[in-house]
N, C-alpha and C positions, 0 to 999 in steps of 0.2 A: 550072713547079715550084710545087707548093701549098705555102701556108704555113699554119701553125696559127693558130688565133684569137689565141693570145697573141702570136705573132710579129707578126700584122698590127697588134695593138694597140701593140706595142713600137715598130714603125715609125712609126705615127701619133703616139705619144707624143714620139718623137725629132724629128719635124718640127714638132709643135704646141706644145711646152712646153720651157722653158729647161733646160740642163743643171745649172744651179745648184740645182735641186730634185732632189736625189739620191734615187734609188729603189733599195732593196735587192732586191725581187722581180722576176723576169722573167716573173711571171704575174700575172693580173688577178682580182680578187675578184668572185665572183658571188652568193654568199649564205653566211651564217654562223649558227652555233647554239651558245651557251655557249662551249665551248673549241674547237670545230670550224670549219673555214673551207673552202669549195670554190671552185675557180677557175672560169673561164668555160668550160673544157673538161671539168670534172667531177671534177677531181682533188681529193682531200680532204687537208687538212693539220691538224695539231693546232697550235693558235696560242698559242706561249709568248712572243709579243711584246705582245699586247693593245694594238695601236696605240700603242706605248710607254707602258705602265702606265695606259691609259685604261679597259680593260675589266675591272676587278676583280670586277664582278658578272656578266661573261660577256657574250657577243654576244646580243642581243635577249632580256634577262630579261623574262619575261611581265609582271612588275609595272611595270617600267620602260616597256615598250611600252604597257601599259593607261593609265599616267599620261600619256604623251604624247599618245595618241589622245584622251583625255578632254579635255585642254587644246586640242588641235587643233580640237575641235568648238566651242570657246568663242571664242578669238582666238589669233592667232599673234604679234602685235606691236602695241604701242601707243607704245613707248619709255617706259620707267619714269619718265623725267625729264618727260614730257609728261602721260600719264595712267597713274598707278601702279596697281599690283594687289597683292592681299593675299598671293599666293604668295611674292613677294619678301620681304616683311616677315616672314612665317612662317618663311621658310628662314633669314633672318638671326637670328631668335630661336633657332633650332635650333643654328646654328653658335656663336653666342654662349655657349650652354649646353653644347655638346658639346666645344669646343676646351678645352685645359688651363687651369686657374685659375678661381677663383669670383669674381674681380673683375669690375666693370661693364665690358661690352664692347659694341662695335658692329661691324657687318659691311657691307661694300659689295661689289657684285658687278660682274664684268667678264667678258670673253669668252675670254681666253687666259691662260696662266701668266706669259708675258712682260708682257702688259698689267697684270696684277695686281702683279707685282714693280715695275714702273715706278711705279705708283700708290702702292705701299707706301712707296717712296722719296719720292715727292712729299709724302705725308703726314708722314713723318718730318722732311723738310725744312720744311714748314709749322709743324710742332710745335716744332722746335729753332731755327728761323731760322738754320740752318747749311746747309752745302753738301757737305761731304765724305761719302764712303761707303767702306767697307772691305769687300772680299769676299775670296775665297780661291782659291788655285791649284787647278786641276782643276775648279773650280765650273761649273755651267751653269745660267744663269737666263733663257735665251731668245735669240732672234734679232733682236729690234727694236733699234735702235741703242743705247739706253742699257743695255738688258738684255745685249746681246752685250759691251758694254764691261765690265760686271760679271762676265761669264764668264771663267773662267781657263783657257782652252784655245784656242790660236790656230787650228790646222787642225781642221776646215775653217770654223769659225764666225767668226773675225775676219779671216782672211787676206784682203787686198785691199780692206777696207771702211773703213780708218781715214782721217782722224784720228777718234778717239772722244771723246765728251764728257769734259771735265776733272774733276778732283777725285774720281777713282776710283783706289783703291789696293788691292794685293793682298798677302796674306801666305800662308805655307805652311798648308795644311789640316792640323789635328791629328787625323788619323785614329788609330784604335786601332793600336798597334804602332809609331808614329812618335814623334818627340821632341816633347813639349809645350813644352820650353824653346825650341826653334827657333821656333815660332809666337810665343811670348811675346816672344822677343828682336825678332823682325821687326816685330811691332806696335809695340813700344816705339821701334824704330828709326824707323818712320814717323812717330811723334810727335815725334822729335827731327830727322829729316832732310827731311820732306816736308809735314807738316801737324800743327799743334797739335791736341791732343785736344779742345779747346774749340771747334773748327770742324768736327768730325765729327758728322754727323747721324745716321748709322746704320752698324751692322755687319750684313752679310747672310751667312747661312750655310745649308748644308743639313744636317739631322741625319744624313742618309745621302747622300753625293753620288750623283747619278744617272749622268749621262754621265761623270763622272769615274771611276767604276769600283766603285760601290757601297761606297764607303769609309764606315765608321761613325765619327762623331765621338767623341772621348774624353769621357767624362762630367766628368772634371776640367777639361778645356779649356772646356766649357760653363760650369762653375761659374766659372772665371777670367773668361771673356768677360762673364757677367752681372755680377760684381763690377766689372769695368772699365767696363762701360756705367753702372751705378749711380753710381760714382765721378764720372764725367765728363758725365753727362746724355746719354748716346748711346742711341739707340733700337735695341733687339736685334730683328732680323727673321728668323724662321725660315721658310725656303722648304720648304714641304711639298707642292709641286706633284706630285712623284713619289711621295713617301713616304706621303702622306695616303690615308684611306679603306681601312684594313684591310691595307695591303701589308706592314707591318712586324710584325704580330701585335697591334697596337693600332690603334684608329681613327686615331690620329695618332702619329707617331714620337716626338713630344716627350713622350708619356706614359711613355717609357722613362726619361725624366730628369725625375722628378716635382719634384725640388728646384730646377728651373731654369724659370722661366716666361719665354716671350719677350713682348715688348710688342706684336708684330704677327706673325701667323701667315698665311701665303699658301697657298691651296690651289687645285687645278684638277683636270686630267686625269680621274681616276676619280669625281670629285664627280658628274658628270652622265652617266656611262656612254656617252660618245661624243658628246654634244651639247656645243657650245662654251660653257663656263661656268667662271669662276674667282671666288675670293672673297679679299678682304683683311678679316681679323678682328682687331681690336686693342683695346687699352684705350681706353674710351670718350673720355677727355679727349684722347688722341692723335689718335683718328680724327675728332674734331670740329674739328680745327685748320684744314683748309682751309675757305674761305668757300664759301657756296652757288654751285654752277656749276663749282667747282674740280675735281670728280670727276664721273665718269660716262662715258657713250659711247652711241651710237645703239643698239647692239645689247646692252650691258651688262645682264646679268640678263634675257635673253630669256625669255618666259614658258614656251616649250616646255623649254628647258633647266632652268629653275626646277623645273617638274613632275617632271622626270626625277630631279633631285637629291633632292626629297622621297622619291621611291621608293627611291632608292639608300640613303639613310639608314635606311629602314624595312627593307630587304633585309638591310643590314649587321647590324641588330639581330636581326631574326627569324631569320635563318639563321647568326647568331653567326660571321660571316665573318672577323674578325680572328683568332679563336682557331682557325678552321679553317686559315687562312693560316699560323699558327704551326706547326701540326701538319704541314701539307704541306711547309713549308720545312725543318723538322727532318728529314723523311724524305728530301728532296732532298740535304741536307747529308751525311746519313750515306751515301747512294749515292756521292756525289762523293768522299767521304774514303776510301770503300772501294777506289775506282778508283785511288788514288795510286800503288800498286804496279805496276799495269798501264799507267798513263799517267804517266811520270815528268815530263812537262811541267807538271803541276799542281803550283803552289807556294802556292796559297792558296784556301781555301774560306771564304767570309765572308758576312756580312749580318745583317740582323735580320728575324725572322718569315719571310715568303715573299719578301723582297727579298734573294734569293741570287745570288751570284756566284762563278765560279770563274776564277783567273788562271793564266796560262800563261807560263813561260819556256823558254828553249832548255834542254835537259836538262843538268843539272850546272852551270848558269851562272846569273847574276843579270841576263842579257839578255832583255828582254821578247820574246815570241815572237808577233808579229802575224800571221805566215803560218800557224802552226799554229791559230791562233784562227780564222782564215778557213777553214781545212780542216775544222775541227769543224763550223762553221756550214754549210758547203757538203755535209758528209756527212749531217747532220741534215736539211737541206732535201731532199736527194735521197730520204731516207727518209720525208718527210712531216712534219717537225717545224720550225716557225719559230722561230729564235732571234735574238737581237740581241747584237751585241757592244758594248764601251764601254771606257772607260779612256783616260787621257792617251796611253798607248802602244798603244792598240787591241789589247790582249792579254787582255781579259776578256770572257768570255761572261755575260750577265745573264738572269735568268729571270723573266718577268713574266706567268706563267700566270694565268687566272681563278681567284679564290678559290672559285668555284662549281663548278670542274671535276669531273665525276664520277669516282669512284675508278678505274673501269675505264679512263678516258681518261688519267688521270694515270700509271697503271701502264704503259699503252701508250707514253707519251711518255718515262717513264723507261727503258724497254727500248730505244727508239730512241736515246736519249742515251748509254746504255752502249755500244751497238753503234758508234755514230758516234765516240765517244772512242777506242774501241779501234781502229777502222779508221784513224783519223788517226794514232794512235800507231804503228801497224804500218807506215804508209807513210812516217813521218817519217825 
């Protein structure tokens, strides 16, 4: 019996790699260009996953490739903590200027979002001399031990990995359309029952929850959290790992809430267009709290990734990608809302800018429909469109197309999405 190349690779994967590294696709990438990806057997897909929100500038943007190639010819690694280089400093200067707020800031670079989140908490603890951290239900902050403890979703991220670091607490996430009073009551209860406010170092939140289901935080909740942190000397940390770099119609999602400034903003993913790079940008006096040697990492701020990030910021500006993301996101929302009559499982269409999601329940009920969500995903994949699911109940499809996607490919993907939703609804 002859097996296809993809089948052969799947067998090798099963034999050589652990099942804990969950993989969605049953096909293997060969090459990609902007919003298109081809597998090893030559099949073409439109990529609306973007490596989980990493490819906002598309696969292999020419300016990003050119920047990496130029750096590759100079040097690939020195470890910034041993022999520094100007690119690191220049990128820090750019992020200090581009992130919300005109106050004095400093930036440190790391390799992954989880690593940046953990360092942001380290910085907050060093600054406040406190231990406690408050995060939110449905949050996702990474898979390393402290980051996964902050994460507010048990399956599959926390199951079987405890016990977790102490002094981490969760409150309900104040998404648009939910009760702000519930979150406020829960936080105040934490202060009465679990940890006094004077021992809390940081509150960590996502302006739009990623894995949690693309839930947008209430503006009023942000104002309340900012006032709470000011009252008690708590560091407010915005996790923009998934929302940053144009995804929400602004360069950073916090620009949608100009009256609230975080003390620290964490970015990663699309910052370097596929190269591992993350950043912690914060108030200068807070960022300077750790002693020399307290921050860093062998690969933190790798020169190739730094070069890619410089190019990404240039492309974001030159091609006006945040605004394009807003326009594409509006088009996608309109299509999804038009499908509500034909697809009664749709109960919500939400998001900011191009960070759009659609949620499904069993028809006529409040029961999340994870099976229907999987069916939509499978129908789309069969037609050549890669989609990701999310949400605490696994009943949300999220859309993470490149902001550089050509109009013709966006229209093609929309047609596939419409057909897939109708087909799933017809077979339900």
